[in-house]
N, C-alpha and C positions, 0 to 999 in steps of 0.2 A: 541504773537506767530506769526511768519511769515508762512502763509499758502501756499505760492507758487501759488497763483491764479492770479497774475497780468498778464494781456494780454491774459489769457485763454478766450476761447469763450464758453459761456454757453447758451444753449437753455432751457428755462423754460416754460412749457405749462400751460394753464389755469392760467395766471399770471396777470390778470387785477385787482385782488382783493384777499383778504384773504391770505392763506398760500403761494400760488404761487407768489403773489406780494411781500410778505415779503422775500421769498427766492431770488427772482430776485434782490431786493434791497440789501440784504446782500452780494450777489456775486459781485454786482457792487461796493459796498463799499470796497471790497477787491481788486479792480482794474480789475475785469473781464469785458469783453465786453459781453453784454447781448442781447439775442434775446428773445422777449416775444410774446405770442399770446393769443388770446381769441376770442370768437365769436362776442362780442360787440365792435365795433370800437371806439365809444366815450370814454368809460371807459378805453380801452386799451391805447389810445393816452394820456389820462390824466395821467395814470400810467407811461408811457414812459417819459413824461415831468417831473413828480415828481422825478423819479429816476435820470434823468439827472441833475436836480437842486440840489438834495441832494448829489450826488456823483461825478458829472462831467464825468461819464462814457458814452461810446458810447452805445446807445440802439437802436435796430431795433424792430419795432412793426409791426406785421403781423396779420390782422384779419383772423381767420381761425377756422373751426370746426373740431377738431381732432378726432371726433367720425366717420369721413368719411375718406376713403383712399385718396380722393382728397385733403382734408384739411391737412392731414399729409404731403403729397407731397408738397403742397403749402408752408408750413412753413419751412420744412427742406430745400427745394430748395432755398427759399428766404435767409435763414441763410447762406447756403454754397455760394451762389452767392455774398452776401454782405461781409461776413467775411473770406470766403475761407476754413473754417473748423468748426467742432464742437468738442470741447474737453470734455465738460460736458453736459450731457443730464439729465434733471430733468423732469420725467414724472408725472405730476400732472393732475388730472381730477376731475371735480365736482362729487358730489354724486348723485345716482339715487333716485327716489322717495322713501320715507319710506313706509313700509307696510309689511304685513305678506304673507305667501305662497299663500293663496287663494285670495289675492287682485289683482293678476296680470295674464293677459293672455299672449299668445306667443309674441305679439308685444312688450310688455314692457320688457320681458326677452331679446328679440333680441336687443332692444335699449341699454339696460344695458350692454350686451355683447360687442357691438360695442364701446360704450362709455368708459367702464372701462378696458376691457381686450384687444380687438383688437387695440385700440389706442396705447397701449404700445407695442404690438407686431410690429405694423407698424413703430412706431418711432424707436425702436431698430433695426429693419431690415434695415431701411434707414440710420441711423446714424452710426451704428457699423462698417460697412466696412471701412469708412474713418478713424475711430479710429484705426482699426486693421492695416491698411497700415502704420500709423504713430507710432504705438507701444505704445500708451498711450490713456487712456480715463476713464471717470467716467460716469456710468449710475446709477441714483438714482430714485427709484420709491416711490411714496407716496401712502400708502394704508389706513389702519385703524387698530385699536386694535381689530376690529371685526374678523380679520383673526386668532386671537388667542382665542378670547372669543366671538363667534357669538352673535349678538344682535337679540332678537326676533322680533323687528319691522324694521329690515333692511335686509330682506332676499336677495334682489338683490345685495347689497353691500357685504354681507357675502360671497356669492358664487363667484362672479367674482373678488373681491379683493384677495380672497384666490388663485385664478388662477394666478393672477399677482405675488403673493409670490412664487408660484411654478415655474413660468417663471424666476424669479430672481435667484432662486437656480440653475436652469438648465443652464442659461446663464453665471452665475458666473464661473461654471466649464469649459464651452466651451471657454470663452473669456479671462480667466486669463493668459494663455500662451502668449497672445498678449498685455499684459500690460493694460488690461481693467478690471476695478473693478466694480462689479454690486451689489448694496445693496438696501435695502428697509427700509423705515422709517414709523413707525406706530403711528400716532397721536391718542389720546383718545379724550379729550375735549379741543378744541381750539376755541377761540372767533372769529368765522367767521360767514358769513351769513348762512352757513349750520347749524351751532350750534344754531343760533337764530331761524332758520326754525324748527328744531327739538323741540326746547323748546316751540315754539308757538303751535305746534301740540300736545305736551304733556299737555300744559296748557289748551287748549281747551277740551281735553279729560277728564281732571280732574276738570274743572271749577275753576281753580286757575290762578294766574297771571304768566306771563312769567318770571318775576323776581324771584318768589318763586321757579319755576322749576330750574332756573340757580343756585340759592342759594343751593338748595338741592343737585344738582349734584356736586357743589363745595365742599360741606361738605363730600361727599362720597369719595373724592380724598384725599389721605394721606397728601399731602402738603397743602390742604385746599383751593385751588383756581383753576380756569380754566386757561390754558396757554394762553399767548398772541402769535399771529403768529410770532412775532420777536424771541421769545424764541425757537420755533420750528425750525425756519430758521437756527439758530446757529448749530444745529445738522447736517442739510443738508450741511451747509458750511464746517464743518469738514470732512464729508465723501467725499466731492468734492475735498478736498485739497491733497497736497503732503504728509501731515502728516498722512493720513489714508492709506498709501501704503500697509499695510498688512491685510487690512480688505476687504473681499469680501464674498458674499453669505449670509450675515446676515440680520436680520430684527431687527431694533432698536426701542424699545418702547419709546415714548415720552409721558408719561402718569402720571407724578407726583406720581408714586408708585402704580397706580391702579391695575395693573396686579398681581394677587395673586399666579399664578403658578410658579414653579421653572424654567421651560423652556419656 
C-alpha cells in the first residue's frame, strides 16, 4: 500500500530508543525525512546513523529535553530551519517513575506534568500553526492503555496521559477544518527499556526473576506475547499517512486484545 509519506517531514520526539526509534525508522523507511530528538546525544547520534544506513533517509538529530519549554523550542526551531516545515508530529515521551498515590510529593507531580502533558501542549502549539497555514498535518500522541484502564502502580502516568487524551480530542475538533488530523495511540505491553524497568520492579517486589514476570504478562495477553516496538510503529505509520484521511480524535489500542471493555 502506498502511504503517501515520501518527502514528508516528520518530527518524532524521545526517539533515540524504544517506541520512538521504531516510529522514526518506520517513517524513514517510507521515504519521510525525519527529525529526531532525545536528551542523550550519544544514543541519539547512533540512532540517526542507524536510520540513515537502513533507509538512506535524511535525518536531523537534535539533543533536547522536551519536558522544558526551551527544549521544545530548540527541537522545533531546528526542524523548521533545516527542513522548512513539519508535516507529521509524533509526540512520544518517556514514562514517569512508577508508584502509588502516597509515594509522590509535589515536585514529582510537577515533573510528570511538565514531562507528559506540557511537552505535548508546547509541541502542538509550536508545530500546528505551520500545518494550518499549509492545510495539511498529522499530530499523533503516544500514551498508554492506562488512560482506559488505570494501573495501580502508575499513578503519575494514569493522570497526565489521560490529560493528553483529552487534549487530542479537543485539538481534533479545532484543527480538522484546517486539514490537520490528531490521534492518539495507546500501547499496552511493548518490549522497551520502560517495560524491562517495570518488570524488574515487579520481580524485586515478588522475589522472582524478571523473565518470570515478563512471561506472566505475556500469558495475560490474548495473543500470547508482548509486542515488538516495530509492530507498534506500523500503527503510527498508518495514522501519519494519506490513507488515514478520515480518522481524527481517536485513541487506538495496540494491546494484543488486552482491553476488555467495549469502548
